[in-house]
N, C-alpha and C positions, 0 to 999 in steps of 0.2 A: 239511709234510704237503703232497700234492697236496690241491686243490680238487676238490669230486665235480663231473662234467659235468653235471649237472644240480642247479639247486635247487630243494627242496622241494615251494618254491609253480609253477616251472615243470610239475614233475612231476605236483602236483594237476591243473593246468588242462588240461594235454596228455590225462591220465587221462579226467577229465570230458567233454573234447571227443570223445575214442573211444568213450567210455559211451554218449553221445546217438548217434552214428553204429550204434551196436551196438542199440539202442533199436527200430531200426526191424529186426528181425529178429524171428522168431515166438518166443513166451516158450519154449516147449519147446525150442528152441537155444540159445535164448542159457542157457538152465537146464546145458545139458550143455556147452558150447565156450567160454561169454563169458569167463571167467577166464585160460583158457589162451587164446586170439584175444589175450587184452588184455594179457597176460604178452611174448608175441612182439612185439606192435605196440610195447610200452614198451621192449622191449628191442631194436629195432632204431630207435627215436628217435634223431635228431642231438642235438648238444651243444647246450642251451637253446632247444629248440624248446617248445615254446608251445601251440602248436595244431596239426591233424592237416594235413599236406600236401595238397592238392589231389586228389593222385595217390591216396593211400589215401583221402580220402574218396569218391572217385570209383570204388576197386575195395571199398569196403565195403558203399557203396549197391548197386551192381550185385549183390553177394552177396545182399545183404537181397531185393532184387527178384526174383531166382533163387530163394530160399528159399521167398518169400511165392507164387511161381507155382508148387511144388511140395506134393501133402497130406504132413499131418502122419504120423509113424509108426502106424502101423495103420487109417490112417486109409481106406478105400475109393479110388479114383480116382472111380468112380461121384458120391459123396456130392462130392467138390472139386469135380468139376465144376457138380454143381447149387448149390453155393452158390455159384458164380462165376455162375452162370447167374440167379439171385435178385437176385445184385449189379446183372448186367446191367440186370435188369427192372426196378428201385429206378432206375438212371438215364434207363433210357427213360420210365418212368412219370414223372419230373421234367422232364424233355424235352416230354413230352406236356403238363403243365399251365402249362408256360413258352409252348408254341406255344396254347394254349386261350388264357391272357390276351393274347399280344400278336393276337389275332386276333378277339378279343370285338367289337369295333366290324363288321368283316368279314362276320362270321358273321350279325350281324343282318340289316345289311343286305341281305344275298342273301337270307336265307326273308323279310323285307318283301318283297322286291322279286319272290319267288313269291309269295305269300299276299297282296298288298297291303289287300285288307278286313280284315284284322285284323291291321295292322301294329300297334295299341296293343297287343293282346292277346300278340301274340309278342314285341314287346320287352321285357315282363313275363317272360315265360317264360323268354328266353335268359336273360336277368339271371340269372334265377332258379337256371337250369339250372348255369349258367357260377359263382356262388356255391355251389352246393353241391361242384360238382368241386373246387373251390378249398378248400373246407374238408375232404372228406374225401380228398381224395388226398393232404397230407401225412400225414393220421393211416394209411392205408395203408401209406405209406414207412415208417410208423417201426414199422409191424407186420412190415411185410417184414423190414426189419433184424434185428427181434426174433425172428424165425421161423430166418433164417438163423444166427445166433448159437445157439439151440435146437440146429438140424440141426449144425453144426459141433461140440457139443457130446455127439452122439450122444443126445439124449434122445427116447424114443417119442413123448411129446406134442406134441415137435415137430413131428414128423411127421404125427401125427394131425390137431393144428390148421393146417400147411402143407396140409393135403386140405382141413380144411374152408373153409380162406382162397381157394384155389382154386374149390370150390364155388360160392363166392358170387358171385365175378369171374365165373365160366360164367354163371350169374343174370343179374349187370348186363351182360355182352356181348349176352344174347338178349333180356333187356327194352331195350336199347339199337336193337338190330335191329327190334324191333318195332316201336317209334316210329317207325322211317325214319329215325333220328339225326338228325333235323332239326336239330337245336340245335349239331350236331358238323362243325368245320371240315374239309374231306378229310384236311389234315395231323395233323391232332389224330385223325383215326380211323386213319391208319394206322401212327402211332405206339404208337396203346393196341392196335391189332392185334398190333404188334410185342411188347409188353409180355406181352400174353395167350401168344404165342407163345411166349415164353423160358417162363415161367412154366410152361406145361404142359409143354416138354422136361425142368425142373427135376423137376416131379411122377414124370416118368416114371423118374428117375436117383433119386429120392430111395427109392420102389418097386420098384427094379431089385432082383432076387434079390443081386446082391453087396452090397448095399446093406444089408440086414435085419439081418446079426450085428451091423453096428456099432451098430446100435440098441438103446436098452436097458441096457447094460452101465452096472455101477456105476463102475468105475476105466477112466478116460478122461483120455489126456496133454491139460493143458491148453494151446491156443494160444498 
């Protein structure tokens, strides 16, 4: 009797490797195509192969990126772009926090140089403001990611909550401007405005006429 081309252990190891790579694809795509793709990959495997080849890994990962960069079935492109804008705003907010932390000493020295008579009070004010930003910033990032998830799911309350969150952000920007933004470094100010602009663009897309039918539906395909 001829020996099998691949042992059971080799086959199981290779299958696990392929499944780990396929896990990078969206759930809706895996639900419809994973088993078929896996069967083709296993049928094309070499004798005694125990792990995916570098070429197969590259092809599968490139395919996963392409699938992640396209709307899921039934999702308007406006909603898809809005979610990516929210993710971009989260990244810029994280950059803003890093910049603020890295330039804290320079901010304090610059403001004190402008108002030397109030050096002690300014030092405390800067420390307090930076501390508040470093506490509320991560909370805002977590909220934004949660809202992005709700928008992907087509939840109407997520869209409403996103609008309320943007309103609060606008008030925060206006408050900062009314205080002459004394405690902010120019770099942090620029990044902060970029975050606001990305969020504003996302709001316009979420409330676009093409997006409205997507929200409030009871049955949506999971990502």
